[in-house]
C-alpha positions as CSV (number, residue, x, y, z in Angstrom):
1,M,139.8,37.2,172.9
2,K,138.2,40.5,172.3
3,D,138.1,39.8,168.5
4,L,136.5,36.5,169.1
5,L,133.7,38.1,171.3
6,I,133.1,40.8,168.7
7,Y,132.9,38.1,166.0
8,I,130.4,36.0,168.0
9,A,128.2,39.0,168.8
10,Q,128.2,40.4,165.3
11,N,126.9,37.2,163.9
12,L,124.0,37.0,166.4
13,V,122.6,40.5,165.9
14,D,120.8,42.5,163.2
15,N,123.0,45.6,163.7
16,P,126.6,44.3,163.7
17,D,128.0,47.9,163.4
18,D,126.6,48.7,166.9
19,V,128.6,45.9,168.6
20,T,131.3,47.2,170.9
21,V,133.5,45.5,173.4
22,T,135.6,47.2,176.1
23,E,138.4,45.4,177.8
24,K,139.3,46.2,181.4
25,E,141.8,44.6,183.7
26,A,140.3,43.8,187.2
27,E,142.2,42.1,190.0
28,A,143.1,38.6,188.6
29,E,140.9,38.6,185.5
30,T,140.1,40.6,182.4
31,V,136.6,41.9,182.1
32,Y,135.0,42.3,178.7
33,E,132.0,44.7,178.5
34,L,129.7,43.9,175.6
35,R,127.4,46.5,174.2
36,V,124.8,46.0,171.4
37,A,121.9,48.0,170.0
38,Q,118.9,48.0,172.4
39,S,116.9,46.2,169.7
40,D,119.4,43.4,169.7
41,M,119.6,42.8,173.4
42,G,117.2,39.9,173.3
43,K,119.2,38.1,170.7
44,I,122.4,38.3,172.8
45,I,120.7,37.3,176.0
46,G,118.4,34.7,174.5
47,R,115.4,33.0,176.1
48,Q,116.0,32.6,179.8
49,G,119.6,33.8,179.3
50,K,120.7,30.7,177.4
51,V,122.6,32.5,174.6
52,A,124.4,34.7,177.1
53,K,125.4,31.7,179.2
54,E,126.7,29.9,176.1
55,I,128.7,32.9,175.0
56,R,130.3,33.1,178.6
57,T,130.9,29.3,178.6
58,L,132.7,29.5,175.2
59,M,134.8,32.5,176.0
60,R,135.9,31.0,179.4
61,S,136.9,27.7,177.9
62,V,139.1,29.6,175.3
63,A,140.6,31.8,178.0
64,Q,141.2,28.7,180.2
65,R,143.2,27.1,177.4
66,Q,145.4,30.3,177.3
67,G,145.8,30.3,181.0
68,K,143.7,33.4,181.6
69,R,140.6,34.3,183.7
70,I,137.9,36.4,182.1
71,R,134.4,37.7,182.8
72,I,131.8,38.8,180.2
73,E,129.4,41.6,181.2
74,I,126.5,42.5,178.9
75,I,125.8,46.2,179.3
76,D,122.4,47.6,178.4
């Protein structure tokens, strides 16, 4: 899951080396904290948050197929 999120983020941004994902266990779900360069924040969030919403939707559907619950947080 973490590798998939890194792959998606690196292909959206101009500075793929600055993409980091931290994985944390919280209650009944796994939290993934996504960090990108400040200049790439708009590309990850997208207009009106559409790109971020689609990333979350895609990741949740993959996790659901594996029987897991996840949450994606974009850290600025």
